[in-house]
C-alpha positions as CSV (number, residue, x, y, z in Angstrom):
1,L,18.9,34.9,27.6
2,T,21.7,36.8,26.1
3,C,21.8,40.5,25.7
4,A,24.4,42.5,23.7
5,L,26.2,45.5,25.0
6,F,25.2,48.7,23.4
7,R,27.9,51.4,22.9
8,V,26.8,55.0,22.8
9,H,28.8,58.0,21.6
10,V,28.4,60.8,24.1
11,C,29.6,64.3,23.4
12,V,31.4,65.9,26.3
13,E,31.5,69.7,27.0
14,E,35.1,70.0,25.5
15,G,33.8,68.6,22.2
16,E,35.4,65.2,22.6
17,E,33.5,62.0,22.0
18,Q,33.7,59.1,24.4
19,D,32.3,55.5,24.3
20,F,30.3,54.1,27.1
21,A,29.1,50.5,27.3
22,M,25.5,50.1,28.4
23,A,24.8,47.2,30.7
24,P,22.1,44.7,29.7
25,K,18.6,45.5,31.0
26,G,17.3,43.4,33.8
27,N,18.7,40.4,35.6
28,A,19.7,38.5,32.5
29,M,22.6,36.2,31.6
30,V,25.9,37.7,31.0
31,P,26.5,37.5,27.2
32,N,29.2,34.9,26.3
33,A,28.7,34.0,22.6
34,H,31.0,31.2,21.6
35,F,31.1,30.0,18.0
36,K,33.8,27.3,18.0
37,K,31.3,24.4,17.8
38,H,33.5,22.0,15.7
39,W,30.7,21.5,13.3
40,E,32.9,19.3,11.0
41,R,32.8,16.6,13.6
42,H,29.0,16.3,13.4
43,V,28.6,16.3,9.6
44,K,27.3,13.1,8.1
45,T,28.7,12.1,4.7
46,W,27.6,9.5,2.1
47,F,30.8,8.8,0.2
48,N,30.0,5.0,0.3
49,Q,26.8,5.5,-1.7
50,P,28.2,4.5,-5.1
51,G,29.8,1.4,-3.6
52,K,26.6,0.3,-1.9
53,K,24.7,0.8,-5.2
54,K,27.2,-1.4,-7.0
55,R,27.0,-4.1,-4.2
56,R,23.2,-4.1,-4.3
57,R,23.2,-4.6,-8.0
58,Q,25.7,-7.5,-7.7
59,K,23.5,-9.2,-5.1
60,R,20.5,-8.9,-7.3
61,L,22.4,-10.5,-10.1
62,Q,23.6,-13.3,-7.9
63,K,20.1,-13.9,-6.6
64,A,18.7,-14.0,-10.1
65,A,21.3,-16.5,-11.1
66,K,20.7,-18.6,-8.0
67,I,17.0,-19.0,-8.5
68,S,17.1,-19.2,-12.3
69,P,14.9,-20.0,-14.3
70,R,12.3,-18.9,-11.7
71,P,10.9,-15.3,-11.9
72,V,13.1,-12.7,-10.2
73,A,10.2,-10.6,-8.8
74,G,8.8,-13.5,-6.8
75,A,5.6,-15.5,-6.6
76,L,2.2,-14.8,-8.3
77,R,-0.1,-12.7,-6.2
78,P,-3.9,-12.3,-6.4
79,V,-5.8,-9.1,-7.4
80,V,-7.6,-7.6,-4.4
81,R,-9.4,-4.3,-3.7
82,C,-7.9,-1.6,-1.5
83,P,-9.7,-1.2,1.8
84,T,-11.9,1.7,2.9
85,F,-14.5,3.5,0.9
86,K,-12.0,6.1,-0.4
87,Y,-9.7,3.6,-2.1
88,N,-11.8,0.6,-2.9
89,T,-12.1,1.6,-6.6
90,K,-8.4,0.7,-7.1
91,V,-6.9,-2.8,-7.2
92,R,-3.6,-4.0,-6.0
93,S,-1.7,-7.3,-5.4
94,G,-2.7,-9.3,-2.3
95,R,-0.8,-11.6,0.0
96,G,-1.9,-14.9,-1.5
97,F,-4.7,-16.8,-3.1
98,T,-7.4,-18.3,-1.1
99,L,-8.1,-22.0,-0.7
100,Q,-11.3,-21.7,-2.6
101,E,-9.6,-20.0,-5.5
102,L,-7.0,-22.7,-5.8
103,K,-9.7,-25.4,-5.6
104,D,-11.8,-23.8,-8.4
105,A,-8.6,-23.5,-10.5
106,G,-7.8,-27.2,-9.9
107,I,-4.4,-26.5,-8.2
108,P,-3.7,-28.3,-4.8
109,C,-2.9,-25.9,-2.0
110,S,0.2,-27.9,-1.1
111,F,1.5,-27.9,-4.7
112,A,0.9,-24.2,-5.4
113,P,3.9,-22.8,-3.5
114,S,6.3,-25.1,-5.4
115,I,5.2,-23.6,-8.8
116,G,5.5,-20.0,-7.7
117,I,1.9,-19.3,-6.4
118,A,1.5,-17.5,-3.1
119,V,-1.2,-19.0,-0.7
120,D,-3.0,-17.1,2.1
121,H,-5.2,-19.4,4.2
122,R,-6.7,-16.5,6.1
123,R,-8.2,-14.5,3.3
124,R,-11.8,-15.2,2.4
125,N,-13.7,-14.4,-0.8
126,K,-16.6,-12.0,-0.2
127,S,-17.7,-11.6,-3.8
128,M,-18.1,-13.8,-6.8
129,E,-16.4,-11.2,-9.0
130,S,-13.1,-11.4,-7.1
131,L,-13.3,-15.2,-7.0
132,Q,-13.8,-15.5,-10.7
133,A,-11.1,-12.9,-11.5
134,N,-8.4,-14.7,-9.4
135,V,-9.4,-18.1,-10.7
136,Q,-9.0,-16.9,-14.3
137,R,-5.7,-15.4,-13.2
138,L,-4.5,-18.8,-11.9
139,K,-5.6,-20.6,-15.1
140,E,-3.8,-18.1,-17.3
141,Y,-0.6,-18.4,-15.2
142,R,-0.9,-22.2,-15.3
143,S,-1.2,-22.2,-19.1
144,K,1.9,-20.1,-19.5
145,L,4.0,-21.9,-16.9
146,I,6.9,-24.0,-18.0
147,L,7.4,-26.7,-15.3
148,F,10.9,-28.2,-15.0
149,P,11.5,-31.7,-13.6
150,R,12.7,-31.9,-10.0
151,K,15.6,-34.1,-11.1
152,K,17.4,-33.6,-14.4
153,G,16.5,-36.3,-16.9
154,K,13.7,-37.7,-14.9
155,Q,10.4,-36.6,-16.4
156,K,7.2,-36.9,-14.4
157,R,3.5,-36.3,-15.2
158,G,2.8,-32.6,-15.5
159,D,6.3,-31.5,-16.4
160,S,6.9,-29.6,-19.6
161,D,8.7,-31.1,-22.6
162,P,12.5,-30.9,-22.8
163,E,12.2,-28.9,-26.0
164,V,10.0,-26.3,-24.2
165,C,12.3,-26.2,-21.2
166,K,15.2,-25.3,-23.5
167,M,13.3,-22.3,-24.8
168,A,12.5,-20.9,-21.3
169,T,13.8,-17.5,-20.2
170,Q,13.9,-16.0,-16.8
171,L,11.2,-13.4,-16.2
172,K,12.6,-10.1,-14.9
173,Q,9.3,-8.4,-14.0
174,L,6.2,-9.5,-11.9
175,P,4.3,-12.4,-13.4
176,L,1.1,-11.2,-14.9
177,P,1.4,-7.6,-13.7
178,I,-1.8,-5.9,-12.4
179,K,-3.2,-3.0,-14.5
180,Q,-5.7,-0.5,-13.3
181,A,-8.9,-0.6,-15.3
182,P,-9.7,2.9,-16.7
183,V,-13.0,4.3,-15.3
184,R,-14.9,6.0,-18.1
185,C,-18.3,7.5,-17.9
186,E,-20.4,8.1,-20.9
187,A,-21.7,11.6,-21.4
188,Q,-25.4,12.0,-21.3
189,A,-27.9,14.9,-21.2
190,I,-29.2,16.0,-17.8
191,T,-33.0,15.4,-17.5
192,D,-35.6,17.0,-15.2
193,A,-35.7,13.8,-13.1
194,D,-31.9,14.2,-12.5
195,R,-32.4,17.8,-11.4
196,K,-35.2,16.9,-9.0
197,R,-33.3,13.9,-7.5
198,S,-30.9,14.5,-4.6
199,V,-28.1,12.0,-4.3
200,Y,-27.1,13.4,-0.9
201,C,-30.6,12.9,0.5
202,A,-30.8,9.4,-1.0
203,M,-27.5,8.4,0.7
204,R,-28.6,9.9,4.0
205,V,-31.9,7.9,3.9
206,A,-30.1,4.7,3.0
207,R,-27.6,5.2,5.9
208,A,-30.4,5.9,8.4
209,D,-32.4,2.8,7.2
210,A,-29.3,0.6,7.7
211,K,-28.6,2.1,11.1
212,L,-32.2,2.0,12.5
213,V,-33.1,-1.5,11.2
214,G,-32.8,-3.1,14.7
215,V,-34.7,-0.3,16.5
216,R,-37.5,-0.4,14.0
217,E,-37.8,-4.2,14.2
218,K,-38.0,-4.0,18.0
219,R,-40.6,-1.3,17.9
220,A,-42.7,-3.3,15.4
221,R,-42.4,-6.4,17.6
222,L,-43.5,-4.6,20.8
223,K,-46.4,-3.0,19.0
224,A,-47.6,-6.4,17.7
225,E,-47.4,-7.8,21.2
226,E,-49.4,-4.9,22.6
227,D,-52.1,-5.4,19.9
228,K,-52.2,-9.1,20.8
229,M,-52.7,-8.3,24.5
230,K,-55.5,-5.8,23.7
231,K,-57.4,-8.4,21.7
232,K,-57.3,-10.8,24.7
């Protein structure tokens, strides 16, 4: 703790004023304020920011030229739902397509990465809706894909025509970008049945039914066994 010294003007009998320094109260630290911190040594500057920005842009252009005519943004990703009850109404891009989705689309899983399709062998399809949506996404991508031959001048089955290959341009954005579907509810008049019905109570009852299903089955089984023993 630091305490400042207070100076008080005291009037003496002769009419002269004198200054007295009051000692700090209590057994505190002797004030010794020092302000020469050399703050300029600890200041961080970003004078290299414009140069880094230019270098990052040059690297992006070099990468695009190196992988040309493949898409700059990377491989095709599936459409998946966000986790948790709060965010599952929104869709986003996943890690890769499942083996079942590739099988339904007619694309071998070993051939998919070579044509810019991401594969995730761990993900599983839990709904028919997501499976059909991603299969349709794969088919649309396959119909728009221009496949170049591995070796120039040696055409193989499945490769695009040379005339089509000449017309190909490099895609700068994500292939088949994902768009959020707008959720629109139609306006309707509120009926008496809607006023009497409680959504909160219905959700609580459904939650309790799902939670107590095992307890109720056990209780019913024990009761059936007791009735069977009484009949004997």
